[in-house]
C-alpha positions in Angstrom: 125.3 76.0 207.4 122.7 78.7 208.3 119.7 79.2 206.1 120.5 82.9 205.8 121.8 85.0 208.4 123.0 83.5 211.7 120.5 85.1 214.0 116.8 86.2 213.5 114.0 87.7 215.6 111.8 84.6 215.7 108.7 84.3 217.8 108.7 82.2 220.9 107.6 78.6 220.4 104.1 77.8 221.6 104.2 76.0 225.0 107.7 77.4 226.0 108.4 79.5 229.1 109.1 82.4 227.1 105.3 82.3 225.8 103.7 82.4 229.2 104.4 83.4 232.7 106.0 81.1 235.1 103.6 78.9 237.0 103.7 79.5 240.9 100.4 80.9 242.1 99.2 84.6 242.8 101.9 87.1 243.6 99.4 89.0 246.1 97.7 92.1 245.8 99.4 95.4 246.1 102.8 93.5 245.4 104.4 95.0 242.1 104.6 92.5 239.2 108.0 91.3 238.5 109.1 91.9 234.9 109.9 88.9 233.1 113.6 88.7 232.3 114.5 89.1 228.7 115.5 86.4 226.6 118.1 86.6 223.6 117.0 84.7 220.6 119.0 81.8 219.9 121.2 81.6 217.0 119.8 79.5 213.8 121.3 75.9 213.6 123.7 75.2 211.1 121.8 73.3 208.5 123.3 70.7 206.0 123.0 71.6 202.4 120.6 68.9 201.5 118.3 70.0 204.6 118.4 73.6 203.3 117.6 72.7 199.7 114.6 70.6 200.9 113.4 73.2 203.2 113.6 75.9 200.2 111.8 73.2 197.8 108.9 72.5 200.4 108.3 76.4 200.6 108.5 77.0 196.8 105.9 74.2 196.3 103.3 75.6 198.6 104.1 79.3 197.8 101.6 79.7 194.9 98.8 78.2 197.2 99.0 80.9 199.8 96.6 83.9 199.5 98.2 87.1 198.0 98.1 89.1 201.0 99.8 86.4 203.2 102.8 86.3 200.6 105.6 88.7 201.5 106.3 91.3 199.3 109.8 89.9 198.3 108.1 86.6 197.4 105.3 87.8 195.3 107.3 87.7 192.0 109.0 84.4 193.0 105.4 82.9 193.4 104.9 83.6 189.8 107.8 81.6 188.4 107.4 78.1 187.0 107.7 75.5 189.3 111.0 74.2 188.1 112.4 77.8 188.3 110.9 78.8 191.7 113.4 77.2 193.9 116.4 77.5 191.8 116.2 81.2 191.1 114.2 82.2 194.3 116.0 80.0 196.7 117.9 82.7 198.5 115.0 85.3 198.8 112.6 82.2 200.2 115.4 81.2 202.8 115.8 84.9 204.0 111.9 85.1 204.5 111.6 81.8 206.3 114.3 83.1 208.8 113.0 86.7 209.2 109.4 86.2 209.1 108.2 83.8 211.6 104.5 84.2 210.6 105.2 83.4 207.1 107.0 80.3 208.2 104.2 79.2 210.4 101.8 79.6 207.3 104.2 77.8 205.1 104.4 75.0 208.0 100.6 74.5 207.8 100.6 73.8 204.2 103.6 71.5 204.4 102.0 69.5 207.3 98.8 69.1 205.4 100.9 67.3 202.8 103.4 65.6 205.1 100.9 63.0 206.5 101.7 60.6 209.3 105.5 61.9 209.0 104.3 65.4 209.9 102.4 64.4 212.7 105.3 62.5 214.2 107.4 65.4 213.9 104.9 67.7 215.5 105.1 65.3 218.5 108.9 65.6 218.4 109.7 62.1 217.1 111.0 60.9 214.0 110.2 57.4 212.6 113.3 55.1 212.2 112.6 54.4 208.5 112.0 58.2 207.6 114.4 60.2 205.6 116.6 62.1 207.8 116.6 65.1 205.4 112.7 65.3 205.2 112.5 64.9 209.2 115.1 67.6 209.5 113.3 70.0 207.1 109.9 69.3 208.7 111.4 70.1 212.2 112.9 73.3 211.1 109.4 74.7 209.9 107.4 73.1 212.7 109.9 73.7 215.4 108.6 71.3 218.1 110.3 70.5 221.3 113.8 69.1 220.6 113.8 70.4 217.1 117.4 71.3 217.1 118.3 67.8 218.1 116.2 66.4 215.3 118.3 68.7 212.8 121.5 67.8 214.4 120.7 64.1 214.1 119.8 64.5 210.5 123.0 66.3 209.9 124.9 63.6 211.4 122.9 61.0 209.3 123.6 63.1 206.0 127.3 63.4 206.9 127.4 59.4 207.6 125.7 58.8 204.5 128.2 61.0 202.6 131.2 59.5 204.4 129.8 56.1 203.6 129.5 57.3 199.9 133.0 58.4 200.1 134.2 55.2 201.4 132.2 53.4 198.9 133.8 55.3 196.2 137.4 55.0 197.6 136.5 51.0 197.7 135.3 51.0 194.1 138.2 53.2 192.8 140.7 50.7 194.7 138.9 47.8 193.0 139.0 49.6 189.8 142.7 50.2 190.2 143.3 46.5 191.0 141.5 45.4 188.1 143.2 47.8 185.8 146.6 46.8 187.3 145.7 42.8 186.8 144.7 44.1 183.1 148.0 45.8 182.6 149.8 42.7 183.9 148.0 40.7 181.4 148.6 43.1 178.7 152.4 43.2 179.7 152.6 39.4 179.5 151.0 39.4 175.9 153.2 42.3 174.8 156.4 40.5 176.3 155.5 37.3 174.2 154.9 39.6 171.0 158.1 41.2 171.8 159.9 37.8 172.0 158.3 36.7 168.8 159.4 40.0 167.0 162.9 39.6 168.3 163.2 36.0 166.7 161.7 37.5 163.6 164.2 40.5 163.3 167.1 38.1 164.1 166.0 35.8 161.0 165.5 38.8 158.8 169.0 40.4 160.0 170.4 36.9 158.7 168.6 37.4 155.4 169.6 41.1 155.2 173.5 40.2 155.7 173.1 37.6 152.8 171.4 40.2 150.7 174.3 42.6 151.6 176.9 40.2 150.3 174.9 39.8 147.2 174.6 43.5 146.7 178.4 44.1 147.1 178.9 41.5 144.3 176.3 43.2 142.0 177.9 46.7 143.0 181.4 45.4 141.9 179.7 44.1 138.5 178.0 47.4 137.9 181.0 49.5 138.4 182.7 47.3 135.8 179.8 47.9 133.6 179.9 51.5 134.1 183.4 52.0 133.0 182.6 50.3 129.8 179.6 52.7 129.5 181.7 55.7 130.1 184.1 54.5 127.5 181.1 54.0 124.9 179.7 57.6 126.1 183.2 59.4 125.1 182.7 57.7 121.7 179.2 58.8 121.3 179.9 62.4 122.5 182.4 62.7 119.5 179.8 61.5 117.1 177.2 64.0 118.7 179.5 66.9 118.3 180.2 66.2 114.7 176.4 66.0 114.3 175.7 69.0 116.1 178.0 70.8 113.5 176.3 69.5 110.6 173.0 70.5 112.2 174.2 74.1 112.6 175.2 74.3 109.3 171.8 73.0 108.0 170.1 75.4 110.3 171.9 78.3 108.9 171.0 77.2 105.5 167.2 76.8 106.6 167.4 80.5 107.9 168.6 81.7 104.7 165.8 80.0 102.6 163.5 81.5 105.3 164.6 84.9 104.8 164.2 84.4 101.0 160.5 83.0 101.5 159.7 86.0 103.8 161.0 88.5 101.2 158.8 86.8 98.6 155.9 86.8 100.9 156.4 90.6 101.4 156.3 91.1 97.8 153.2 88.9 97.3 151.4 90.6 100.3 152.2 94.2 98.5 151.0 92.8 95.2 147.9 91.6 96.9 147.3 94.9 98.7 147.7 96.7 95.3 145.3 94.2 93.8 142.8 94.7 96.6 142.8 98.4 96.3 142.1 98.1 92.3 139.2 95.9 93.4 138.1 98.3 95.9 138.2 101.2 93.4 136.3 99.1 90.7 133.6 98.2 93.3 133.2 101.7 94.5 133.0 102.8 90.7 130.2 100.3 90.4 128.1 101.4 93.1 128.7 105.0 92.3 127.5 104.1 88.8 124.4 102.4 90.2 123.8 105.1 92.6 124.0 107.8 89.8 121.8 105.7 87.6 119.3 105.3 90.0 119.3 109.0 90.7 118.9 109.6 86.8 116.1 107.1 86.8 114.2 108.8 89.5 114.6 112.2 87.8 113.3 110.6 84.4 110.4 108.9 85.9 109.7 112.1 87.8 109.3 110.4 91.1 108.7 112.5 94.1 109.2 111.4 97.8 106.2 109.4 98.9 104.2 110.4 101.9 102.3 107.1 102.3 103.6 103.4 102.2 102.0 100.3 100.7 100.7 99.3 104.3 99.0 102.8 104.6 97.0 102.3 101.6 95.8 98.8 103.1 95.0 100.6 106.2 92.9 103.1 104.6 91.1 100.8 102.2 91.0 97.4 103.8 87.5 97.6 105.3 86.0 98.2 101.6 88.3 96.1 99.5 87.2 92.5 98.6 89.3 89.8 99.9 91.0 88.1 96.9 93.6 85.3 97.1 96.7 86.0 94.8 98.2 83.0 93.2 101.4 82.7 91.6 104.8 81.8 92.6 106.4 83.1 95.9 109.1 85.5 95.2 110.6 86.0 98.5 109.8 82.6 100.3 112.2 81.7 103.2 111.7 78.5 105.0 113.0 79.3 108.4 111.3 79.9 111.7 115.0 80.5 113.6 114.3 83.3 116.2 117.9 84.4 115.7 117.3 85.6 112.4 115.0 88.4 113.5 118.0 90.8 114.0 119.4 89.8 110.8 116.2 90.5 108.9 115.5 93.9 110.7 119.1 94.8 109.6 118.1 94.5 105.9 117.4 97.9 104.3 113.7 99.3 104.4 112.4 96.1 106.1 108.7 96.1 107.2 108.0 94.1 110.4 104.4 92.9 110.5 103.1 91.6 113.9 100.2 89.3 114.8 99.2 91.2 118.0 97.3 88.9 120.1 99.2 85.7 119.0 102.2 87.4 120.6 100.8 88.9 123.6 98.8 85.7 124.7 101.8 83.9 124.2 104.3 86.3 126.2 102.0 87.8 128.9 98.6 86.3 128.7 98.0 86.8 132.3 97.3 90.4 131.6 94.3 92.2 130.4 93.8 92.8 126.8 94.3 96.4 127.1 97.5 95.9 129.0 98.4 93.2 126.6 98.2 95.9 123.6 100.0 98.5 125.6 103.0 96.6 126.5 103.4 95.2 123.0 103.0 98.7 121.1 105.4 100.2 123.6 107.9 97.6 122.9 107.6 97.6 119.0 108.1 101.4 119.5 111.6 100.7 120.8 112.4 98.4 117.9 111.3 101.1 115.5 113.4 103.6 117.2 116.5 101.3 117.2 116.3 100.0 113.6 114.4 102.7 111.8 112.4 100.1 110.1 108.6 100.3 109.4 106.5 98.5 112.2 102.8 97.3 111.8 101.0 95.6 114.4 97.5 93.9 113.8 94.7 93.0 116.2 91.5 91.3 115.7 88.5 93.7 116.3 85.5 94.8 114.3 86.1 98.5 115.4 88.8 100.5 116.8 89.3 99.7 120.7 89.5 102.6 123.1 92.2 103.1 125.7 95.0 102.6 123.3 98.4 104.2 124.4 99.8 107.0 122.2 101.2 105.4 119.0 105.0 105.6 119.0 106.7 107.0 115.9 107.4 104.5 113.2 104.5 102.1 114.6 101.4 101.6 112.8 98.4 99.8 114.7 95.6 98.3 112.8 92.4 96.4 113.8 90.7 93.9 111.5 87.1 94.9 110.1 84.0 93.1 111.1 83.8 89.6 109.4 87.5 89.7 108.7 90.3 88.2 110.8 93.7 89.6 111.6 95.3 86.8 109.8 93.5 88.0 106.4 94.6 91.5 107.1 98.2 90.4 107.5 98.1 88.5 104.2 96.6 91.7 102.5 99.5 93.8 104.1 102.1 91.2 102.6 100.4 91.3 99.0 100.6 95.1 99.2 104.4 95.3 99.2 106.5 95.4 96.2 108.5 92.4 95.2 111.9 92.6 96.6 111.4 94.4 99.9 111.9 92.3 103.0 108.8 91.8 104.8 109.0 89.9 108.1 105.9 88.5 109.8 105.8 87.4 113.4 103.2 84.8 114.2 103.2 81.3 115.8 99.9 80.3 113.9 101.0 77.9 111.2 98.4 79.0 108.8 99.6 82.5 108.9 103.1 81.5 108.3 102.5 79.4 105.4 100.3 82.2 103.8 102.9 85.0 104.1 105.4 82.6 103.0 103.6 82.0 99.5 103.6 85.9 99.0 107.5 86.2 99.7 107.4 87.3 103.3 109.9 85.9 106.0 107.5 84.1 108.9 109.3 83.8 112.2 107.7 82.5 115.7 106.4 84.7 118.4 109.3 83.5 120.8 111.7 85.5 118.5 109.9 88.9 118.9 109.3 88.1 122.7 112.9 87.4 123.4 114.0 90.7 121.3 111.6 92.7 123.4 113.1 91.2 126.6 116.5 92.4 125.7 115.3 95.9 124.9 
């Protein structure tokens, strides 16, 4: 097949009659010079596909080595391709330029001959070594175009076709041998299968005899079974009569049970009405008792002339704890509770007039210790403000510090923020707050410090771990 187009405007070959005037002496002075008769370009030879691919591959290999101004414009982009993509993606463009641009072909030929060695020199001489690859010889002949280059390409095409025909014949012979081998194998398999079928037929015949004997035995068993079935049917009829009588007796017993159930339901209704009436009486008694207690409390407050207070016990401690001496109070605990269950925090905060006392840094360093102290205080105080707003309880948070810290956020309503005095720890201030509360008021102290928990428990408070408050804050 042609490399690209069937014809091209190629340059005359060096040494050909078209490249120089015919020899024959001087034409004489004054005689008009004869114009050479124009020659038509010969058509491109039909190249076998392997030869065409080899020509493109040789050109693609030397293309990056050419100077930029010697590379045709259409091939400058192809020259930048990777080696394994240059011949595959730019093959058509390379072939077109080799056919249309003789000067480019000559430049490529010079590079290819430099790499071809002795084989290139032989092709330039117009000969081809007997042991050379005919495809390589034809590709070099197309590029070099010595005398007789078309014959070299034709000879290469014949050799390629001969190799292809030989390969086809060899493939046909190989397929015939394979078919013969498969046929022999199939015959052997058929013989083995025939032997298996004969053995299977003998086994089936033997099993058929056994099945016939079993069939006769089954027929005898069937007759015996039918006889037993007739006897069973007779017994079944008898039992059906007995079951009918038993069903009638059961229906009668069921009607009696339903009558007793109706009587029991009536009695239960009467008892339920009586219980409801008794509960109403108990509710009335309980309401009257609570109303009496409430009126007695109002009368006692009026008799004692107790006005609503503006300050709570913890406020007095907050005002005076810097001057009052630290004394330990002995005596039996009135409200001690041995529990550290975090689930109890909500139950304790639900008690009326509860007071929540929080060991500030003990909670913050356990829950969000990676923050600065200012951020820890701000986060804890903000969370306690939410608890105070939800429960309405009194909340006091205590921090260690000789003097009041700067940069505190605005204190939420219902939250009291205290700092221990110089020379006194927050643990001691917490115990003073607990001791200031009257007996009977629920005081909840949140701290994971075992010493603080034991101290406030002796004074009747409810100690809980810091985790219980942290979980409560995470739900808010």
